[in-house]
N, C-alpha and C positions, 0 to 999 in steps of 0.2 A: 695521192693528191688527185683532185678532179681537174680535168682539162677539157678544152674545146679546140678541135682542129677545124680550121676554115679553109676549104679547098678553093683554089682559084680556077674559074673557067670550065667547070664540068657541067654537063647537061645544058650547054648553051649552043645554039645553032646547029645541033645535031651531029657535031663532029667528035665530041668527047663524052659520049654517053656512058654513064656508070650507074648501074642499079644500086640503090641504097642497101639492099640486103647483101649484095656482093661487096660493097665498100665496108659494111659492118664486119663481114667475115674476114676481110683483108686486115682490118685493124685488130680484130680479135686474134688473128694469127700472129701478131706481134707480142702477144702475151698480156695485153691490157684487159682490164676488167670493166664490167658495167658499160659496155660499148652500146651506144644507141646513135641513131641519126635523126635529124629533123629536116623535113622537106627535102626535095631532090636537088638542092643547090650546093651540097657538099658541106654539111655541118655535122661533125662527129663529136659526140661527148664520150669521155672515157676516163677511167681511173688508171693511174700508173705510179709506180714507185719512183721512177726517174724524176728528178726535179729540174733537169736541164731542158727547157722548152726548145732550144735550138737543136739539141740532139734528137728530141722527139720529132721535130719537123723533118730532119734528115732521114730518120728511120721510116716515117710514114710516106714521105716522097719516094723513097727507094722501093718500099713495098707496093705502092700504087703503080710505079713504072714497071716493076717486075710482073705484077699480076695482070695489069690492064694495058701495058704498053704505052702509057701516057705520061709525059713529063709534066706532072701537075705540081704547081707551087702550093705550099701549105703554110699557114700561119697558125701556130699553136700558142694558146694563152691559158694560164692556170686561172682558176676561179677568181682569185683576188685581182689579177691584172685585168681580166675581162671586166669585172665589176667597176674598176676605176675608169676604164674607157667609157663604158655605157652610162655610168653615173655622171660623167662630165657633160653629157648631152643635155642641153636645156630642156627641162620637162615640158615647157610650153610647146615645143615642136611636136610632141606626140599628140597634144590636144588640139592642134590647129589643123582643121580640115583643109585650109587654104594653102598648105605647104606639103611638099614631098620631102621627107627627111631620110637621109642615108648615112651610113658609116662605112668608110673605107679603112679596113684593117691593113696596115703596112708591114712589110717584112722588115727584119732587123737591119737590112742594108739601107733603108730609107728613113730619113728624118722628116716626119710629118710637118714639123714647123718650117723646115726649109721649103717644102713643096708649097705650103700655104703662103709663105712670104713672097713667092713669085706670082701669086694670084692677086688680082685686084677686083674683088667682087663689088658689084653694084648693090648697095644696100636695099634698093627697090626690087631686086631680083633674088639675091642670095644672102644667106648668113653662113659663114664658113668658120669652123673652129678646129684648131689642131690640138691634139692631146698626145701624150706619149703613146706611140703605137697605132695611132689612127687619125683620120680626118673625118669630121662630122660636118654635114651641111644640110641646110633646109632651103629649098627653092620654092618660090611662089608657083603654084600649079599653073597659073595662067601665063607664066613666063619661062616655062621649062626649057624652051629652045634658046633662051638667052643666058642660061646658067654658065658661070665661069668654070664650073667643074667639067664642062664639055671640053675645055682646052686641055685638061689633064690627060684625056684619052690619047692625045698625040705625043705625050712625053714618055721617056723611058721609065719614069717612076710608076706609071700606070700598070706596067707589066709586073710590078712588085707589090701590088695591092689586090685585095679582094673586097668587093662591096656587098653590103647587106642593107636592106631597108631597115629603117628604125624599128618598124613593127617586128621584123625578124630578130633584130639585135636584142630587143627587149624580151622577146619570148625565149631566146637562148639564155639570157641572164637568169630568167625564171627556172629554166631547165637545169642550169648549172647548180642551182641551189638545192636540188633534190638529190 
């Protein structure tokens, strides 16, 4: 089965630097096939016989901590689950140069709908959408500093999610299909 592992917080701020070649070797060391990475933000595509994504997360987190000494949180999604999330993002967001769109992939301990229910986005600034396993949002570029999603950073839920730009999320969907 084809999977995508999304690592949280690597190569950000110079504290958690991980070379993608080393990350790829680490994941290959777990016995997974067709391992590849995409950009340096911690996106690993791989094939595995294991069908339990939660087990895969645990194994990858353990291998990363052992090899790099970093307690990195990981979200693992199979091709179908990832496709459902990304396909739920309104296509107009990708075509609108006036917005910055992102997808926050949440760990299994977080209900995206609960997080979004606590937010009160201003429709003149943000459009926010919860789907199983993720929160997608588009913010007007001229109002980024007023985004309701900035409030999420101060919550415990934020430490249980990893964010990708919509451009990256769409590219990862394309790569998962190969």
